[in-house]
Residue frames as a rotation matrix with the C-alpha (Angstrom) as fourth column:
THR 1
-0.403 -0.468 -0.787 61.61
-0.391 -0.689 0.610 -45.64
-0.827 0.554 0.095 24.65
LEU 2
-0.929 0.116 0.351 60.15
0.350 0.581 0.735 -48.16
-0.119 0.806 -0.580 22.27
ASP 3
0.003 0.998 -0.057 56.65
0.939 -0.023 -0.343 -46.91
-0.344 -0.052 -0.938 23.08
LEU 4
0.216 0.051 -0.975 57.70
0.062 -0.997 -0.038 -43.31
-0.974 -0.053 -0.218 22.45
THR 5
-0.648 -0.547 -0.531 59.26
-0.492 -0.233 0.839 -44.03
-0.582 0.804 -0.118 19.08
HIS 6
-0.663 0.465 0.587 56.40
0.606 0.794 0.056 -46.27
-0.440 0.393 -0.808 18.04
ARG 7
-0.715 0.481 -0.507 54.22
-0.629 -0.760 0.166 -44.76
-0.306 0.438 0.846 15.34
LYS 8
0.071 0.818 0.570 50.85
-0.054 0.574 -0.817 -45.96
-0.996 0.027 0.084 14.28
ALA 9
-0.684 -0.251 0.685 50.57
0.603 0.335 0.724 -47.30
-0.412 0.908 -0.078 10.80
PRO 10
-0.908 0.310 -0.280 48.85
-0.396 -0.853 0.339 -44.96
-0.134 0.419 0.898 8.30
CYS 11
-0.558 0.748 -0.359 46.05
0.033 0.453 0.891 -47.43
0.829 0.485 -0.278 7.66
PHE 12
-0.290 0.440 -0.850 45.14
0.934 0.324 -0.150 -47.49
0.209 -0.837 -0.505 11.35
LEU 13
-0.852 -0.014 -0.523 45.07
0.176 -0.949 -0.262 -43.68
-0.493 -0.315 0.811 11.40
LYS 14
-0.778 0.597 -0.195 42.47
-0.434 -0.287 0.854 -43.74
0.453 0.749 0.483 8.63
PHE 15
-0.332 0.661 -0.673 40.45
0.534 0.720 0.443 -46.31
0.777 -0.213 -0.592 10.57
SER 16
-0.496 0.123 -0.860 40.45
0.822 -0.254 -0.510 -44.14
-0.282 -0.959 0.025 13.69
GLU 17
-0.913 0.182 -0.365 39.42
-0.255 -0.953 0.163 -41.08
-0.318 0.242 0.917 11.66
LEU 18
-0.598 0.724 -0.344 36.63
-0.234 0.253 0.939 -43.05
0.767 0.641 0.018 9.96
GLU 19
-0.352 0.450 -0.820 35.51
0.819 0.572 -0.038 -44.35
0.452 -0.686 -0.571 13.35
LYS 20
-0.734 0.049 -0.678 35.37
0.408 -0.765 -0.498 -40.77
-0.543 -0.642 0.542 14.75
MET 21
-0.857 0.427 -0.287 33.39
-0.507 -0.606 0.612 -39.62
0.087 0.671 0.736 11.72
ALA 22
-0.451 0.711 -0.539 30.96
0.207 0.671 0.712 -42.53
0.868 0.209 -0.450 12.12
ASN 23
-0.454 0.253 -0.854 30.48
0.890 0.091 -0.447 -41.67
-0.035 -0.963 -0.266 15.82
ILE 24
-0.846 0.122 -0.518 29.84
-0.051 -0.987 -0.150 -38.00
-0.530 -0.101 0.842 14.97
GLN 25
-0.742 0.592 -0.315 27.37
-0.424 -0.050 0.904 -39.01
0.519 0.804 0.288 12.24
ALA 26
-0.397 0.589 -0.704 25.57
0.654 0.720 0.234 -41.29
0.644 -0.367 -0.671 14.71
GLU 27
-0.607 0.147 -0.781 25.30
0.638 -0.496 -0.589 -38.42
-0.474 -0.856 0.207 17.21
ILE 28
-0.880 0.292 -0.374 23.94
-0.435 -0.812 0.390 -36.15
-0.190 0.506 0.841 14.47
ASN 29
-0.587 0.678 -0.442 21.39
-0.077 0.497 0.864 -38.80
0.806 0.541 -0.240 13.50
GLU 30
-0.407 0.431 -0.805 20.29
0.889 0.388 -0.242 -39.06
0.208 -0.815 -0.541 17.15
VAL 31
-0.615 0.079 -0.784 20.00
0.398 -0.828 -0.395 -35.28
-0.681 -0.556 0.478 17.65
GLN 32
-0.990 0.142 -0.016 18.46
-0.086 -0.504 0.859 -34.42
0.114 0.852 0.511 14.27
PRO 33
-0.310 0.944 -0.117 14.92
0.577 0.284 0.766 -35.80
0.756 0.169 -0.632 14.92
LEU 34
-0.013 0.273 -0.962 14.87
0.962 -0.260 -0.087 -34.01
-0.274 -0.926 -0.259 18.28
LEU 35
-0.799 -0.349 -0.489 15.90
0.216 -0.926 0.309 -30.78
-0.561 0.141 0.816 16.57
PHE 36
-0.842 0.525 0.121 13.16
0.041 -0.163 0.986 -31.13
0.538 0.835 0.116 13.93
ARG 37
-0.043 0.850 -0.524 10.56
0.873 0.287 0.394 -31.88
0.485 -0.441 -0.755 16.61
THR 38
-0.267 -0.127 -0.955 11.68
0.744 -0.658 -0.120 -28.78
-0.613 -0.743 0.270 18.52
ILE 39
-0.977 -0.105 -0.188 11.44
-0.041 -0.768 0.640 -26.63
-0.212 0.632 0.745 15.38
ASP 40
-0.558 0.830 -0.004 8.00
0.350 0.240 0.906 -28.05
0.752 0.504 -0.424 14.55
SER 41
0.066 0.611 -0.789 6.71
0.993 0.036 0.111 -27.41
0.096 -0.791 -0.605 18.05
THR 42
-0.607 -0.341 -0.718 8.15
0.449 -0.892 0.044 -23.87
-0.655 -0.295 0.695 17.96
PHE 43
-0.959 0.283 0.034 6.29
-0.106 -0.465 0.879 -23.13
0.264 0.839 0.476 14.71
GLN 44
-0.244 0.915 -0.323 3.11
0.674 0.399 0.622 -24.66
0.697 -0.066 -0.714 16.14
PHE 45
-0.095 0.168 -0.981 3.38
0.915 -0.373 -0.153 -22.40
-0.392 -0.912 -0.119 19.20
TYR 46
-0.899 -0.272 -0.343 3.97
0.126 -0.911 0.392 -19.39
-0.419 0.310 0.854 16.96
PHE 47
-0.757 0.652 0.044 0.85
-0.039 -0.112 0.993 -20.05
0.652 0.750 0.110 14.86
ILE 48
-0.049 0.730 -0.682 -1.17
0.890 0.342 0.302 -20.94
0.453 -0.592 -0.666 17.93
GLY 49
-0.476 -0.199 -0.857 -0.08
0.673 -0.709 -0.209 -17.62
-0.566 -0.676 0.471 19.45
ASN 50
-0.987 0.136 -0.089 -1.28
-0.160 -0.736 0.658 -15.71
0.024 0.664 0.748 16.37
LYS 51
-0.393 0.894 -0.215 -4.61
0.301 0.346 0.889 -17.55
0.869 0.285 -0.405 16.41
CYS 52
-0.148 0.296 -0.944 -4.92
0.989 0.059 -0.136 -16.81
0.015 -0.953 -0.301 20.12
LYS 53
-0.822 -0.189 -0.537 -4.41
0.244 -0.969 -0.032 -13.07
-0.514 -0.157 0.843 19.49
ILE 54
-0.825 0.565 -0.012 -7.08
-0.201 -0.274 0.941 -13.09
0.528 0.778 0.339 16.77
LEU 55
-0.140 0.800 -0.583 -9.51
0.651 0.518 0.555 -14.90
0.746 -0.303 -0.593 19.07
GLN 56
-0.396 -0.048 -0.917 -8.78
0.849 -0.398 -0.346 -12.42
-0.348 -0.916 0.199 21.88
ASP 57
-0.978 0.059 -0.201 -9.56
-0.130 -0.924 0.359 -9.51
-0.164 0.377 0.911 19.55
MET 58
-0.504 0.846 -0.176 -12.82
-0.010 0.198 0.980 -11.15
0.864 0.495 -0.092 18.50
ASN 59
-0.160 0.415 -0.895 -13.64
0.920 0.392 0.017 -11.80
0.358 -0.821 -0.445 22.15
ARG 60
-0.754 -0.160 -0.637 -13.08
0.449 -0.834 -0.321 -8.12
-0.480 -0.528 0.700 23.02
GLN 61
-0.888 0.455 -0.065 -15.41
-0.350 -0.580 0.736 -7.07
0.297 0.676 0.674 20.21
LEU 62
-0.238 0.833 -0.499 -18.11
0.331 0.552 0.765 -9.49
0.913 0.017 -0.408 21.35
GLU 63
-0.353 0.072 -0.933 -17.75
0.933 -0.044 -0.356 -8.25
-0.067 -0.996 -0.051 24.93
ALA 64
-0.947 0.009 -0.321 -18.23
-0.013 -1.000 0.012 -4.67
-0.321 0.016 0.947 23.71
VAL 65
-0.607 0.780 -0.153 -21.39
-0.261 -0.013 0.965 -5.75
0.751 0.626 0.211 21.86
LEU 66
-0.139 0.558 -0.818 -22.70
0.736 0.611 0.292 -7.51
0.662 -0.562 -0.496 24.97
LYS 67
-0.699 -0.151 -0.699 -22.08
0.637 -0.576 -0.513 -4.40
-0.325 -0.804 0.499 27.09
GLU 68
-0.830 0.395 -0.394 -24.23
-0.480 -0.865 0.145 -2.39
-0.284 0.310 0.907 24.71
LYS 69
-0.874 0.482 0.054 -26.86
0.468 0.809 0.354 -5.11
0.127 0.335 -0.934 24.45
LYS 70
-0.165 0.865 -0.473 -29.63
0.726 -0.217 -0.652 -3.03
-0.667 -0.451 -0.593 26.03
ALA 71
-0.209 0.037 -0.977 -29.02
-0.366 -0.929 0.043 -0.05
-0.907 0.367 0.208 23.76
LEU 72
-0.939 -0.159 -0.306 -28.96
-0.342 0.317 0.885 -2.32
-0.044 0.935 -0.352 20.71
ARG 73
-0.665 0.746 0.027 -32.24
0.740 0.663 -0.116 -3.97
-0.104 -0.058 -0.993 21.76
LYS 74
-0.034 0.655 -0.755 -33.91
0.344 -0.702 -0.624 -0.59
-0.938 -0.281 -0.202 22.17
ARG 75
-0.468 -0.214 -0.857 -32.73
-0.624 -0.608 0.492 0.51
-0.626 0.765 0.151 18.75
LEU 76
-0.990 0.085 -0.114 -33.99
-0.021 0.705 0.709 -2.71
0.141 0.704 -0.696 17.16
ILE 77
-0.460 0.872 -0.170 -37.37
0.824 0.347 -0.449 -2.59
-0.332 -0.346 -0.877 18.89
LYS 78
-0.205 0.367 -0.908 -37.99
-0.014 -0.928 -0.372 1.08
-0.979 -0.063 0.195 18.06
PRO 79
0.449 0.422 0.788 -39.86
0.753 0.297 -0.588 1.38
-0.482 0.857 -0.184 14.75
ARG 80
-0.612 -0.786 -0.086 -37.87
0.565 -0.510 0.649 3.25
-0.554 0.348 0.756 12.11
CYS 81
-0.244 0.560 0.792 -40.89
0.892 -0.191 0.410 4.43
0.380 0.806 -0.453 10.14
GLN 82
0.721 0.541 -0.434 -41.52
0.677 -0.683 0.274 7.26
-0.149 -0.491 -0.858 12.62
ASP 83
0.000 -0.821 -0.571 -38.10
0.394 -0.524 0.755 8.77
-0.919 -0.225 0.323 11.85
SER 84
-0.834 -0.345 0.430 -38.75
0.504 -0.160 0.849 9.25
-0.224 0.925 0.307 8.14
LEU 85
-0.648 0.613 -0.453 -41.13
-0.603 -0.776 -0.188 11.52
-0.466 0.151 0.872 6.25
PRO 86
-0.128 0.661 0.740 -44.35
0.335 0.731 -0.595 9.92
-0.933 0.172 -0.315 5.11
ILE 87
-0.768 -0.107 -0.632 -44.71
-0.541 -0.421 0.728 9.87
-0.344 0.901 0.266 1.32
GLU 88
0.299 0.950 0.086 -47.91
-0.662 0.272 -0.699 9.01
-0.687 0.152 0.710 -0.45
ALA 89
0.057 -0.248 0.967 -47.84
0.305 0.927 0.220 5.86
-0.951 0.282 0.128 -2.55
THR 90
0.868 0.335 0.366 -48.51
0.435 -0.160 -0.886 7.77
-0.239 0.928 -0.285 -5.77
PHE 91
0.807 -0.588 -0.061 -45.19
-0.582 -0.773 -0.251 9.62
0.101 0.237 -0.966 -5.37
HIS 92
0.542 -0.624 0.562 -43.01
-0.097 0.618 0.780 6.59
-0.835 -0.478 0.274 -4.63
ARG 93
0.607 -0.286 0.741 -42.14
0.777 0.410 -0.478 6.20
-0.167 0.866 0.471 -8.32
TYR 94
0.771 -0.292 0.566 -40.87
0.048 -0.860 -0.508 9.79
0.635 0.418 -0.649 -8.56
ILE 95
0.705 -0.530 0.472 -38.85
-0.650 -0.217 0.728 9.43
-0.283 -0.820 -0.497 -5.36
ALA 96
0.537 -0.495 0.683 -37.24
0.341 0.868 0.361 6.28
-0.771 0.038 0.635 -6.76
GLU 97
0.626 -0.288 0.725 -36.28
0.723 -0.134 -0.678 8.19
0.292 0.948 0.124 -9.93
LEU 98
0.737 -0.293 0.609 -34.90
-0.277 -0.953 -0.124 11.18
0.617 -0.077 -0.783 -8.01
LEU 99
0.930 -0.327 0.171 -32.94
-0.068 0.304 0.950 9.15
-0.362 -0.895 0.260 -5.48
PRO 100
0.374 -0.860 0.348 -29.90
0.914 0.406 0.021 8.41
-0.160 0.310 0.937 -7.74
ASP 101
0.247 -0.254 0.935 -29.69
0.430 -0.836 -0.341 12.10
0.868 0.486 -0.097 -8.68
ALA 102
0.859 0.098 0.503 -29.79
-0.374 -0.552 0.746 13.07
0.351 -0.828 -0.437 -5.01
VAL 103
0.788 -0.610 0.082 -27.01
0.390 0.598 0.700 10.60
-0.476 -0.520 0.709 -4.21
THR 104
0.147 -0.763 0.630 -24.75
0.953 -0.062 -0.298 11.94
0.266 0.644 0.718 -7.00
PHE 105
0.476 0.073 0.876 -25.47
0.037 -0.997 0.063 15.50
0.878 0.003 -0.478 -5.88
ILE 106
0.962 -0.113 0.249 -24.47
-0.259 -0.084 0.962 14.67
-0.088 -0.990 -0.110 -2.32
GLU 107
0.555 -0.803 0.216 -21.32
0.751 0.596 0.285 12.91
-0.358 0.004 0.934 -3.55
LYS 108
-0.106 -0.600 0.793 -20.30
0.871 -0.441 -0.217 15.97
0.480 0.667 0.569 -5.61
LEU 109
0.842 0.539 0.003 -21.43
0.464 -0.727 0.507 18.53
0.275 -0.426 -0.862 -3.04
GLU 110
0.471 -0.733 -0.490 -17.92
0.454 -0.274 0.848 19.11
-0.756 -0.622 0.204 -1.69
SER 111
-0.506 -0.675 0.537 -16.48
0.810 -0.158 0.564 19.82
-0.296 0.721 0.627 -5.15
HIS 112
0.173 0.644 0.745 -19.38
0.752 -0.575 0.322 22.19
0.636 0.505 -0.584 -5.90
LEU 113
0.915 0.148 -0.376 -18.78
0.384 -0.610 0.693 24.07
-0.126 -0.778 -0.615 -2.65
GLN 114
0.002 -0.987 -0.159 -15.06
0.623 -0.123 0.772 24.29
-0.782 -0.101 0.615 -3.45
THR 115
-0.395 -0.082 0.915 -15.92
0.885 -0.302 0.355 25.78
0.247 0.950 0.192 -6.85
ILE 116
0.625 0.703 0.338 -18.17
0.546 -0.704 0.454 28.36
0.558 -0.099 -0.824 -5.23
ARG 117
0.697 -0.432 -0.573 -15.44
0.451 -0.358 0.818 29.26
-0.558 -0.828 -0.055 -2.73
THR 118
-0.336 -0.906 0.257 -13.07
0.781 -0.116 0.614 30.04
-0.526 0.407 0.747 -5.62
PHE 119
0.433 0.582 0.689 -15.42
0.871 -0.468 -0.153 32.64
0.233 0.666 -0.709 -7.20
PRO 120
0.943 -0.080 -0.322 -13.90
0.046 -0.930 0.366 35.60
-0.328 -0.360 -0.873 -5.28
GLN 121
0.084 -0.996 0.028 -10.44
0.043 0.032 0.999 34.54
-0.996 -0.082 0.046 -6.43
ILE 122
0.451 0.149 0.880 -11.35
0.804 0.361 -0.473 34.52
-0.388 0.921 0.044 -10.13
PRO 123
0.995 -0.093 0.027 -10.22
-0.069 -0.876 -0.477 38.12
0.068 0.473 -0.879 -10.87
SER 124
0.346 -0.930 0.125 -6.73
-0.743 -0.191 0.642 37.48
-0.573 -0.315 -0.757 -9.48
ILE 125
0.028 -0.286 0.958 -6.56
0.301 0.916 0.265 34.16
-0.953 0.281 0.112 -11.36
VAL 126
0.775 0.302 0.555 -7.56
0.612 -0.145 -0.777 35.91
-0.154 0.942 -0.297 -14.62
LYS 127
0.847 -0.519 -0.112 -4.92
-0.522 -0.853 -0.001 38.59
-0.095 0.060 -0.994 -14.01
ASP 128
0.042 -0.855 0.518 -2.26
-0.457 0.444 0.771 35.92
-0.888 -0.269 -0.372 -13.43
MET 129
0.234 0.112 0.966 -3.38
0.637 0.733 -0.240 34.12
-0.735 0.671 0.100 -16.57
SER 130
0.974 0.122 0.189 -3.16
0.224 -0.624 -0.749 37.29
0.027 0.772 -0.635 -18.65
THR 131
0.515 -0.857 0.004 0.33
-0.763 -0.456 0.458 37.98
-0.391 -0.239 -0.889 -17.29
ALA 132
-0.089 -0.522 0.848 1.37
-0.028 0.853 0.521 34.43
-0.996 0.023 -0.091 -18.14
LEU 133
0.607 0.374 0.702 -0.13
0.671 0.233 -0.704 34.80
-0.427 0.898 -0.109 -21.64
THR 134
0.944 -0.301 -0.132 1.84
-0.329 -0.873 -0.361 38.02
-0.006 0.384 -0.923 -22.21
ARG 135
0.130 -0.943 0.307 5.05
-0.703 0.131 0.699 36.33
-0.699 -0.307 -0.646 -21.09
THR 136
0.093 -0.029 0.995 4.34
0.398 0.917 -0.010 33.38
-0.913 0.397 0.097 -23.37
GLU 137
0.912 0.272 0.306 3.81
0.389 -0.341 -0.856 35.72
-0.129 0.900 -0.417 -26.33
MET 138
0.674 -0.728 -0.128 7.11
-0.717 -0.686 0.125 37.48
-0.179 0.008 -0.984 -25.58
LEU 139
-0.096 -0.718 0.689 8.93
-0.371 0.668 0.645 34.17
-0.924 -0.194 -0.331 -25.39
ALA 140
0.448 0.322 0.834 7.35
0.605 0.578 -0.548 33.08
-0.658 0.750 0.064 -28.68
LEU 141
0.994 -0.103 -0.037 8.58
-0.101 -0.738 -0.667 36.29
0.041 0.667 -0.744 -30.37
GLU 142
0.288 -0.945 0.153 12.06
-0.846 -0.176 0.504 35.79
-0.449 -0.275 -0.850 -28.96
LEU 143
0.014 -0.218 0.976 12.00
0.091 0.972 0.216 32.18
-0.996 0.086 0.034 -30.18
GLU 144
0.826 0.326 0.460 11.04
0.484 0.010 -0.875 33.32
-0.290 0.945 -0.149 -33.68
GLU 145
0.804 -0.581 -0.129 13.91
-0.594 -0.770 -0.231 35.84
0.035 0.262 -0.964 -33.71
LEU 146
0.021 -0.817 0.577 16.31
-0.651 0.427 0.628 33.17
-0.759 -0.389 -0.523 -32.51
ALA 147
0.323 0.166 0.932 15.11
0.448 0.840 -0.305 30.76
-0.834 0.516 0.197 -35.20
GLN 148
0.991 0.038 0.124 15.70
0.127 -0.488 -0.863 33.45
0.028 0.872 -0.489 -37.86
GLN 149
0.472 -0.880 0.056 19.19
-0.861 -0.447 0.241 34.11
-0.187 -0.162 -0.969 -36.53
ILE 150
-0.006 -0.448 0.894 19.96
-0.199 0.877 0.438 30.38
-0.980 -0.176 -0.094 -36.62
LEU 151
0.669 0.302 0.679 18.78
0.564 0.389 -0.728 30.14
-0.484 0.870 0.090 -40.22
LYS 152
0.923 -0.378 -0.074 20.94
-0.357 -0.768 -0.532 33.15
0.144 0.518 -0.843 -41.18
TRP 153
0.174 -0.896 0.409 23.94
-0.828 0.092 0.554 31.62
-0.533 -0.435 -0.725 -39.42
LYS 154
0.229 -0.006 0.974 23.29
0.220 0.974 -0.046 28.32
-0.948 0.225 0.224 -41.20
GLU 155
0.938 0.147 0.313 23.27
0.337 -0.182 -0.924 30.09
-0.079 0.972 -0.220 -44.58
LEU 156
0.661 -0.750 0.003 26.52
-0.749 -0.661 -0.047 31.90
0.037 0.028 -0.999 -43.72
GLN 157
0.034 -0.654 0.756 28.14
-0.502 0.643 0.579 28.59
-0.864 -0.399 -0.306 -42.75
LYS 158
0.580 0.216 0.786 27.06
0.498 0.669 -0.551 27.04
-0.645 0.711 0.280 -46.05
GLU 159
0.976 -0.206 0.074 28.63
-0.074 -0.628 -0.775 29.96
0.206 0.751 -0.628 -47.95
VAL 160
0.380 -0.885 0.268 31.87
-0.881 -0.259 0.396 29.75
-0.281 -0.387 -0.878 -45.94
TYR 161
0.009 -0.365 0.931 32.23
-0.148 0.920 0.362 26.01
-0.989 -0.141 -0.046 -46.51
SER 162
0.764 0.312 0.565 31.28
0.480 0.309 -0.821 26.22
-0.431 0.898 0.087 -50.17
ASP 163
0.844 -0.527 -0.105 34.03
-0.506 -0.714 -0.483 28.83
0.179 0.461 -0.869 -50.79
């Protein structure tokens, strides 16, 4: 019965709690470096995996080039001068001057063709524009009438308040 009624002194309770906390802190200190090493190795594997994917893509591209090696060699060996039109040396200067104009023409060719395609639609567009102009004129007249009515109403209100 003495053992059952025996209580530990409060100071010893604090010591046991401090001892438990110290043991837990020691365990954390032991596990923490292992955790950081695991995290570091995980990140290394992640970045190595990304680099590996990039290298695999490059490898696939190089394999595709090697498969077409014969065709590429033929294209490189074949002289390109036979594919173009021969131009006399005296006209090279004029060709060099016309080349930028030809490039801009080709760049704007699609917009020019679109403009030409709209030519048949011009009469209907003009009709729609004239209808819209007529409506705008009617709205302008109505707006003028409304402005005059507002001015008259304003004058009437001035007279009513002045009386």
